[in-house]
N, CA, C and O atoms as CSV, one atom per row, in Angstrom:
chain,resi,resn,atom,element,x,y,z
A,1,MET,N,N,-18.282,-11.554,1.140
A,1,MET,CA,C,-18.294,-10.169,0.741
A,1,MET,C,C,-16.860,-9.713,0.478
A,1,MET,O,O,-16.016,-9.764,1.373
A,2,THR,N,N,-16.590,-9.277,-0.726
A,2,THR,CA,C,-15.260,-8.779,-1.078
A,2,THR,C,C,-14.959,-7.500,-0.305
A,2,THR,O,O,-15.825,-6.644,-0.126
A,3,ILE,N,N,-13.714,-7.391,0.146
A,3,ILE,CA,C,-13.258,-6.211,0.889
A,3,ILE,C,C,-12.195,-5.495,0.067
A,3,ILE,O,O,-11.228,-6.105,-0.388
A,4,ARG,N,N,-12.388,-4.201,-0.115
A,4,ARG,CA,C,-11.361,-3.367,-0.744
A,4,ARG,C,C,-10.585,-2.662,0.359
A,4,ARG,O,O,-11.155,-1.961,1.194
A,5,HIS,N,N,-9.276,-2.864,0.343
A,5,HIS,CA,C,-8.348,-2.298,1.319
A,5,HIS,C,C,-7.620,-1.141,0.631
A,5,HIS,O,O,-6.926,-1.352,-0.365
A,6,ILE,N,N,-7.773,0.071,1.152
A,6,ILE,CA,C,-7.160,1.262,0.565
A,6,ILE,C,C,-6.241,1.883,1.607
A,6,ILE,O,O,-6.662,2.162,2.729
A,7,VAL,N,N,-4.992,2.095,1.230
A,7,VAL,CA,C,-4.010,2.711,2.118
A,7,VAL,C,C,-3.385,3.884,1.380
A,7,VAL,O,O,-2.996,3.764,0.218
A,8,MET,N,N,-3.291,5.019,2.064
A,8,MET,CA,C,-2.647,6.198,1.492
A,8,MET,C,C,-1.492,6.601,2.392
A,8,MET,O,O,-1.617,6.632,3.616
A,9,TRP,N,N,-0.354,6.913,1.756
A,9,TRP,CA,C,0.820,7.327,2.502
A,9,TRP,C,C,1.264,8.714,2.046
A,9,TRP,O,O,1.200,9.042,0.861
A,10,THR,N,N,1.710,9.510,2.993
A,10,THR,CA,C,2.454,10.727,2.703
A,10,THR,C,C,3.900,10.399,3.019
A,10,THR,O,O,4.230,10.005,4.138
A,11,LEU,N,N,4.753,10.565,2.032
A,11,LEU,CA,C,6.153,10.203,2.197
A,11,LEU,C,C,6.892,11.213,3.063
A,11,LEU,O,O,6.533,12.390,3.106
A,12,ALA,N,N,7.920,10.745,3.747
A,12,ALA,CA,C,8.726,11.617,4.599
A,12,ALA,C,C,9.639,12.508,3.764
A,12,ALA,O,O,9.921,13.643,4.149
A,13,ALA,N,N,10.095,12.008,2.634
A,13,ALA,CA,C,10.982,12.790,1.766
A,13,ALA,C,C,10.246,14.013,1.238
A,13,ALA,O,O,9.028,13.995,1.062
A,14,GLU,N,N,10.999,15.068,0.989
A,14,GLU,CA,C,10.375,16.292,0.499
A,14,GLU,C,C,10.727,16.607,-0.948
A,14,GLU,O,O,9.973,17.310,-1.622
A,15,ASP,N,N,11.859,16.103,-1.442
A,15,ASP,CA,C,12.237,16.412,-2.819
A,15,ASP,C,C,11.626,15.392,-3.785
A,15,ASP,O,O,11.421,14.228,-3.440
A,16,ALA,N,N,11.344,15.856,-4.988
A,16,ALA,CA,C,10.630,15.048,-5.975
A,16,ALA,C,C,11.378,13.770,-6.351
A,16,ALA,O,O,10.760,12.717,-6.506
A,17,ALA,N,N,12.682,13.852,-6.497
A,17,ALA,CA,C,13.452,12.669,-6.906
A,17,ALA,C,C,13.399,11.576,-5.848
A,17,ALA,O,O,13.219,10.403,-6.174
A,18,THR,N,N,13.553,11.949,-4.599
A,18,THR,CA,C,13.498,10.957,-3.519
A,18,THR,C,C,12.089,10.396,-3.386
A,18,THR,O,O,11.915,9.197,-3.172
A,19,LYS,N,N,11.086,11.254,-3.510
A,19,LYS,CA,C,9.703,10.768,-3.461
A,19,LYS,C,C,9.441,9.754,-4.566
A,19,LYS,O,O,8.806,8.726,-4.333
A,20,ALA,N,N,9.929,10.042,-5.764
A,20,ALA,CA,C,9.739,9.111,-6.880
A,20,ALA,C,C,10.437,7.789,-6.607
A,20,ALA,O,O,9.884,6.727,-6.892
A,21,SER,N,N,11.634,7.841,-6.064
A,21,SER,CA,C,12.375,6.629,-5.724
A,21,SER,C,C,11.653,5.818,-4.648
A,21,SER,O,O,11.546,4.596,-4.752
A,22,HIS,N,N,11.171,6.487,-3.639
A,22,HIS,CA,C,10.464,5.794,-2.552
A,22,HIS,C,C,9.128,5.236,-3.033
A,22,HIS,O,O,8.723,4.152,-2.613
A,23,THR,N,N,8.445,5.962,-3.904
A,23,THR,CA,C,7.203,5.451,-4.481
A,23,THR,C,C,7.469,4.176,-5.267
A,23,THR,O,O,6.721,3.205,-5.155
A,24,ALA,N,N,8.534,4.177,-6.062
A,24,ALA,CA,C,8.895,2.978,-6.836
A,24,ALA,C,C,9.231,1.817,-5.910
A,24,ALA,O,O,8.859,0.677,-6.190
A,25,GLU,N,N,9.923,2.087,-4.820
A,25,GLU,CA,C,10.256,1.031,-3.871
A,25,GLU,C,C,9.001,0.447,-3.230
A,25,GLU,O,O,8.878,-0.772,-3.106
A,26,ILE,N,N,8.071,1.307,-2.824
A,26,ILE,CA,C,6.820,0.837,-2.226
A,26,ILE,C,C,6.054,-0.015,-3.224
A,26,ILE,O,O,5.560,-1.091,-2.887
A,27,SER,N,N,5.959,0.471,-4.450
A,27,SER,CA,C,5.248,-0.273,-5.492
A,27,SER,C,C,5.892,-1.632,-5.739
A,27,SER,O,O,5.196,-2.637,-5.878
A,28,SER,N,N,7.203,-1.660,-5.794
A,28,SER,CA,C,7.927,-2.917,-6.024
A,28,SER,C,C,7.724,-3.900,-4.876
A,28,SER,O,O,7.439,-5.076,-5.105
A,29,ARG,N,N,7.868,-3.427,-3.653
A,29,ARG,CA,C,7.726,-4.317,-2.492
A,29,ARG,C,C,6.312,-4.892,-2.391
A,29,ARG,O,O,6.133,-6.082,-2.136
A,30,LEU,N,N,5.316,-4.039,-2.594
A,30,LEU,CA,C,3.940,-4.530,-2.484
A,30,LEU,C,C,3.554,-5.368,-3.699
A,30,LEU,O,O,2.862,-6.376,-3.557
A,31,GLY,N,N,3.987,-4.970,-4.874
A,31,GLY,CA,C,3.698,-5.760,-6.069
A,31,GLY,C,C,4.287,-7.156,-5.999
A,31,GLY,O,O,3.721,-8.107,-6.539
A,32,ALA,N,N,5.429,-7.277,-5.330
A,32,ALA,CA,C,6.077,-8.582,-5.183
A,32,ALA,C,C,5.276,-9.545,-4.313
A,32,ALA,O,O,5.539,-10.747,-4.319
A,33,LEU,N,N,4.303,-9.030,-3.567
A,33,LEU,CA,C,3.491,-9.886,-2.713
A,33,LEU,C,C,2.437,-10.669,-3.499
A,33,LEU,O,O,1.952,-11.702,-3.037
A,34,VAL,N,N,2.086,-10.172,-4.688
A,34,VAL,CA,C,1.109,-10.861,-5.538
A,34,VAL,C,C,1.714,-12.192,-5.974
A,34,VAL,O,O,2.821,-12.235,-6.510
A,35,GLY,N,N,0.996,-13.247,-5.746
A,35,GLY,CA,C,1.494,-14.588,-6.049
A,35,GLY,C,C,2.195,-15.241,-4.880
A,35,GLY,O,O,2.346,-16.463,-4.848
A,36,VAL,N,N,2.628,-14.441,-3.914
A,36,VAL,CA,C,3.238,-14.964,-2.688
A,36,VAL,C,C,2.173,-15.109,-1.603
A,36,VAL,O,O,2.139,-16.099,-0.871
A,37,ILE,N,N,1.310,-14.107,-1.518
A,37,ILE,CA,C,0.213,-14.137,-0.546
A,37,ILE,C,C,-1.062,-14.427,-1.329
A,37,ILE,O,O,-1.578,-13.562,-2.037
A,38,GLU,N,N,-1.557,-15.633,-1.197
A,38,GLU,CA,C,-2.667,-16.092,-2.043
A,38,GLU,C,C,-3.959,-15.325,-1.808
A,38,GLU,O,O,-4.838,-15.338,-2.670
A,39,GLU,N,N,-4.099,-14.667,-0.681
A,39,GLU,CA,C,-5.331,-13.932,-0.379
A,39,GLU,C,C,-5.514,-12.692,-1.257
A,39,GLU,O,O,-6.634,-12.197,-1.383
A,40,ILE,N,N,-4.458,-12.190,-1.855
A,40,ILE,CA,C,-4.563,-10.990,-2.694
A,40,ILE,C,C,-5.283,-11.340,-3.992
A,40,ILE,O,O,-4.806,-12.155,-4.781
A,41,GLN,N,N,-6.443,-10.710,-4.201
A,41,GLN,CA,C,-7.175,-10.891,-5.455
A,41,GLN,C,C,-6.698,-9.891,-6.504
A,41,GLN,O,O,-6.439,-10.259,-7.650
A,42,THR,N,N,-6.586,-8.634,-6.107
A,42,THR,CA,C,-6.041,-7.580,-6.966
A,42,THR,C,C,-5.220,-6.650,-6.091
A,42,THR,O,O,-5.488,-6.515,-4.897
A,43,LEU,N,N,-4.216,-6.007,-6.685
A,43,LEU,CA,C,-3.392,-5.069,-5.938
A,43,LEU,C,C,-2.803,-4.065,-6.917
A,43,LEU,O,O,-2.172,-4.436,-7.906
A,44,THR,N,N,-3.020,-2.791,-6.623
A,44,THR,CA,C,-2.488,-1.702,-7.435
A,44,THR,C,C,-1.863,-0.670,-6.514
A,44,THR,O,O,-2.445,-0.309,-5.491
A,45,VAL,N,N,-0.688,-0.198,-6.872
A,45,VAL,CA,C,-0.029,0.898,-6.162
A,45,VAL,C,C,0.181,2.011,-7.179
A,45,VAL,O,O,0.684,1.777,-8.278
A,46,SER,N,N,-0.212,3.234,-6.797
A,46,SER,CA,C,-0.106,4.370,-7.708
A,46,SER,C,C,0.412,5.595,-6.980
A,46,SER,O,O,0.221,5.759,-5.775
A,47,ALA,N,N,1.077,6.454,-7.750
A,47,ALA,CA,C,1.550,7.741,-7.227
A,47,ALA,C,C,0.489,8.803,-7.480
A,47,ALA,O,O,-0.239,8.746,-8.472
A,48,ASN,N,N,0.412,9.752,-6.589
A,48,ASN,CA,C,-0.481,10.893,-6.770
A,48,ASN,C,C,-0.014,11.732,-7.960
A,48,ASN,O,O,1.188,11.870,-8.190
A,49,VAL,N,N,-0.964,12.292,-8.717
A,49,VAL,CA,C,-0.608,13.120,-9.876
A,49,VAL,C,C,-1.176,14.542,-9.784
A,49,VAL,O,O,-0.964,15.345,-10.693
A,50,ALA,N,N,-1.891,14.861,-8.707
A,50,ALA,CA,C,-2.503,16.190,-8.611
A,50,ALA,C,C,-2.513,16.682,-7.168
A,50,ALA,O,O,-2.559,15.885,-6.231
A,51,TYR,N,N,-2.469,17.978,-7.002
A,51,TYR,CA,C,-2.604,18.645,-5.706
A,51,TYR,C,C,-1.665,18.068,-4.639
A,51,TYR,O,O,-2.120,17.655,-3.572
A,52,PRO,N,N,-0.368,18.039,-4.922
A,52,PRO,CA,C,0.572,17.414,-3.973
A,52,PRO,C,C,0.610,18.095,-2.610
A,52,PRO,O,O,0.983,17.464,-1.621
A,53,GLU,N,N,0.239,19.349,-2.538
A,53,GLU,CA,C,0.256,20.046,-1.252
A,53,GLU,C,C,-0.849,19.581,-0.316
A,53,GLU,O,O,-0.776,19.835,0.886
A,54,GLN,N,N,-1.870,18.907,-0.835
A,54,GLN,CA,C,-2.954,18.449,0.029
A,54,GLN,C,C,-3.249,16.955,-0.067
A,54,GLN,O,O,-3.894,16.400,0.823
A,55,ASN,N,N,-2.793,16.298,-1.124
A,55,ASN,CA,C,-3.056,14.872,-1.291
A,55,ASN,C,C,-1.925,14.023,-0.730
A,55,ASN,O,O,-0.802,14.495,-0.557
A,56,SER,N,N,-2.235,12.781,-0.452
A,56,SER,CA,C,-1.205,11.806,-0.113
A,56,SER,C,C,-0.335,11.565,-1.341
A,56,SER,O,O,-0.716,11.918,-2.457
A,57,ASP,N,N,0.826,10.966,-1.133
A,57,ASP,CA,C,1.768,10.734,-2.231
A,57,ASP,C,C,1.564,9.407,-2.944
A,57,ASP,O,O,1.769,9.316,-4.155
A,58,VAL,N,N,1.164,8.381,-2.210
A,58,VAL,CA,C,1.077,7.021,-2.753
A,58,VAL,C,C,-0.196,6.356,-2.233
A,58,VAL,O,O,-0.600,6.574,-1.091
A,59,VAL,N,N,-0.823,5.539,-3.089
A,59,VAL,CA,C,-2.009,4.803,-2.666
A,59,VAL,C,C,-1.885,3.330,-3.059
A,59,VAL,O,O,-1.355,2.988,-4.115
A,60,LEU,N,N,-2.387,2.483,-2.183
A,60,LEU,CA,C,-2.542,1.050,-2.442
A,60,LEU,C,C,-4.040,0.765,-2.477
A,60,LEU,O,O,-4.777,1.188,-1.587
A,61,VAL,N,N,-4.484,0.052,-3.498
A,61,VAL,CA,C,-5.862,-0.423,-3.571
A,61,VAL,C,C,-5.779,-1.919,-3.826
A,61,VAL,O,O,-5.240,-2.357,-4.842
A,62,ALA,N,N,-6.320,-2.700,-2.892
A,62,ALA,CA,C,-6.241,-4.161,-3.017
A,62,ALA,C,C,-7.561,-4.786,-2.593
A,62,ALA,O,O,-8.252,-4.269,-1.715
A,63,ASP,N,N,-7.900,-5.890,-3.218
A,63,ASP,CA,C,-9.148,-6.592,-2.922
A,63,ASP,C,C,-8.864,-7.970,-2.340
A,63,ASP,O,O,-7.915,-8.653,-2.726
A,64,TYR,N,N,-9.729,-8.357,-1.388
A,64,TYR,CA,C,-9.646,-9.642,-0.679
A,64,TYR,C,C,-11.040,-10.240,-0.612
A,64,TYR,O,O,-12.033,-9.513,-0.622
A,65,ALA,N,N,-11.116,-11.556,-0.545
A,65,ALA,CA,C,-12.408,-12.243,-0.562
A,65,ALA,C,C,-13.309,-11.827,0.590
A,65,ALA,O,O,-14.524,-11.718,0.431
A,66,ASP,N,N,-12.701,-11.595,1.759
A,66,ASP,CA,C,-13.479,-11.244,2.949
A,66,ASP,C,C,-12.532,-10.696,4.019
A,66,ASP,O,O,-11.326,-10.595,3.795
A,67,LEU,N,N,-13.081,-10.347,5.169
A,67,LEU,CA,C,-12.253,-9.799,6.247
A,67,LEU,C,C,-11.216,-10.803,6.755
A,67,LEU,O,O,-10.108,-10.417,7.128
A,68,ASP,N,N,-11.569,-12.073,6.771
A,68,ASP,CA,C,-10.606,-13.090,7.205
A,68,ASP,C,C,-9.400,-13.137,6.269
A,68,ASP,O,O,-8.261,-13.268,6.719
A,69,ALA,N,N,-9.657,-13.028,4.960
A,69,ALA,CA,C,-8.556,-13.028,3.989
A,69,ALA,C,C,-7.685,-11.788,4.181
A,69,ALA,O,O,-6.460,-11.875,4.096
A,70,LEU,N,N,-8.295,-10.650,4.436
A,70,LEU,CA,C,-7.530,-9.431,4.704
A,70,LEU,C,C,-6.668,-9.599,5.945
A,70,LEU,O,O,-5.511,-9.179,5.967
A,71,GLU,N,N,-7.226,-10.206,6.964
A,71,GLU,CA,C,-6.473,-10.420,8.211
A,71,GLU,C,C,-5.285,-11.359,7.981
A,71,GLU,O,O,-4.204,-11.136,8.527
A,72,ARG,N,N,-5.480,-12.404,7.179
A,72,ARG,CA,C,-4.365,-13.309,6.870
A,72,ARG,C,C,-3.276,-12.573,6.096
A,72,ARG,O,O,-2.088,-12.783,6.341
A,73,TYR,N,N,-3.673,-11.723,5.173
A,73,TYR,CA,C,-2.710,-10.895,4.429
A,73,TYR,C,C,-1.922,-10.013,5.390
A,73,TYR,O,O,-0.696,-9.940,5.305
A,74,GLN,N,N,-2.620,-9.347,6.302
A,74,GLN,CA,C,-1.960,-8.430,7.240
A,74,GLN,C,C,-0.901,-9.153,8.075
A,74,GLN,O,O,0.151,-8.584,8.367
A,75,LYS,N,N,-1.168,-10.386,8.454
A,75,LYS,CA,C,-0.274,-11.145,9.332
A,75,LYS,C,C,0.787,-11.955,8.589
A,75,LYS,O,O,1.714,-12.479,9.206
A,76,HIS,N,N,0.655,-12.057,7.285
A,76,HIS,CA,C,1.591,-12.867,6.510
A,76,HIS,C,C,3.009,-12.300,6.668
A,76,HIS,O,O,3.199,-11.087,6.580
A,77,PRO,N,N,4.000,-13.160,6.900
A,77,PRO,CA,C,5.373,-12.682,7.109
A,77,PRO,C,C,5.904,-11.805,5.974
A,77,PRO,O,O,6.647,-10.858,6.231
A,78,ALA,N,N,5.545,-12.097,4.744
A,78,ALA,CA,C,6.022,-11.289,3.618
A,78,ALA,C,C,5.432,-9.875,3.674
A,78,ALA,O,O,6.115,-8.901,3.357
A,79,HIS,N,N,4.165,-9.769,4.075
A,79,HIS,CA,C,3.549,-8.448,4.228
A,79,HIS,C,C,4.159,-7.701,5.407
A,79,HIS,O,O,4.438,-6.506,5.307
A,80,VAL,N,N,4.366,-8.389,6.512
A,80,VAL,CA,C,4.955,-7.760,7.697
A,80,VAL,C,C,6.330,-7.182,7.347
A,80,VAL,O,O,6.664,-6.071,7.759
A,81,GLU,N,N,7.114,-7.932,6.595
A,81,GLU,CA,C,8.438,-7.458,6.197
A,81,GLU,C,C,8.330,-6.231,5.293
A,81,GLU,O,O,9.022,-5.237,5.513
A,82,ALA,N,N,7.472,-6.294,4.284
A,82,ALA,CA,C,7.302,-5.158,3.374
A,82,ALA,C,C,6.815,-3.928,4.131
A,82,ALA,O,O,7.307,-2.823,3.904
A,83,ALA,N,N,5.858,-4.112,5.021
A,83,ALA,CA,C,5.307,-2.994,5.795
A,83,ALA,C,C,6.380,-2.326,6.649
A,83,ALA,O,O,6.365,-1.106,6.811
A,84,GLY,N,N,7.296,-3.096,7.190
A,84,GLY,CA,C,8.380,-2.542,7.982
A,84,GLY,C,C,9.267,-1.614,7.162
A,84,GLY,O,O,9.672,-0.554,7.639
A,85,HIS,N,N,9.569,-2.011,5.931
A,85,HIS,CA,C,10.372,-1.172,5.047
A,85,HIS,C,C,9.616,0.098,4.663
A,85,HIS,O,O,10.188,1.187,4.613
A,86,ILE,N,N,8.321,-0.063,4.393
A,86,ILE,CA,C,7.503,1.077,3.983
A,86,ILE,C,C,7.376,2.086,5.124
A,86,ILE,O,O,7.465,3.292,4.892
A,87,ARG,N,N,7.172,1.615,6.334
A,87,ARG,CA,C,7.050,2.524,7.487
A,87,ARG,C,C,8.242,3.458,7.611
A,87,ARG,O,O,8.097,4.601,8.045
A,88,ALA,N,N,9.417,2.977,7.232
A,88,ALA,CA,C,10.626,3.795,7.322
A,88,ALA,C,C,10.639,4.938,6.303
A,88,ALA,O,O,11.434,5.869,6.432
A,89,LEU,N,N,9.773,4.877,5.299
A,89,LEU,CA,C,9.762,5.879,4.227
A,89,LEU,C,C,8.659,6.914,4.364
A,89,LEU,O,O,8.667,7.919,3.654
A,90,VAL,N,N,7.707,6.687,5.266
A,90,VAL,CA,C,6.517,7.532,5.281
A,90,VAL,C,C,6.417,8.403,6.534
A,90,VAL,O,O,6.922,8.067,7.606
A,91,ALA,N,N,5.742,9.535,6.346
A,91,ALA,CA,C,5.470,10.444,7.454
A,91,ALA,C,C,4.101,10.153,8.063
A,91,ALA,O,O,3.900,10.307,9.268
A,92,SER,N,N,3.154,9.726,7.205
A,92,SER,CA,C,1.819,9.413,7.720
A,92,SER,C,C,1.151,8.377,6.835
A,92,SER,O,O,1.523,8.175,5.679
A,93,ARG,N,N,0.148,7.725,7.419
A,93,ARG,CA,C,-0.588,6.648,6.754
A,93,ARG,C,C,-2.049,6.763,7.134
A,93,ARG,O,O,-2.384,7.055,8.281
A,94,ALA,N,N,-2.910,6.532,6.166
A,94,ALA,CA,C,-4.348,6.450,6.435
A,94,ALA,C,C,-4.873,5.245,5.662
A,94,ALA,O,O,-4.378,4.935,4.578
A,95,SER,N,N,-5.865,4.574,6.214
A,95,SER,CA,C,-6.419,3.419,5.507
A,95,SER,C,C,-7.912,3.308,5.767
A,95,SER,O,O,-8.453,3.876,6.715
A,96,ILE,N,N,-8.546,2.560,4.892
A,96,ILE,CA,C,-9.970,2.255,5.040
A,96,ILE,C,C,-10.220,0.915,4.364
A,96,ILE,O,O,-9.582,0.587,3.364
A,97,ASP,N,N,-11.135,0.156,4.905
A,97,ASP,CA,C,-11.528,-1.134,4.326
A,97,ASP,C,C,-13.034,-1.074,4.094
A,97,ASP,O,O,-13.809,-0.851,5.024
A,98,VAL,N,N,-13.439,-1.276,2.834
A,98,VAL,CA,C,-14.841,-1.116,2.488
A,98,VAL,C,C,-15.354,-2.353,1.752
A,98,VAL,O,O,-14.597,-3.011,1.038
A,99,PRO,N,N,-16.633,-2.668,1.925
A,99,PRO,CA,C,-17.207,-3.793,1.181
A,99,PRO,C,C,-17.479,-3.396,-0.264
A,99,PRO,O,O,-17.798,-2.244,-0.557
A,100,LEU,N,N,-17.346,-4.373,-1.164
A,100,LEU,CA,C,-17.696,-4.141,-2.569
A,100,LEU,C,C,-18.997,-4.821,-2.896
A,100,LEU,O,O,-19.465,-4.744,-4.032
């Protein structure tokens, strides 16, 4: 059963320029994992474009073959490193994993 992993972040920065820079950094770091972590089937990072006062700033949508593949991705050293950098940029995080 394919698993879709969705993560939403609200960035700690408050000004638009810094938010844009941090969004680009998050996208670059996570995009670089494609081809490095074989469990990633698809991965997209996008910035919010509407209702910034109530929506998260950045979203990750990624697909994995199953829960075991998602778990291997979570523990992979390249993901752990990227996640550490991302944590330093965000004020809050929410996630959900759903079957497709």
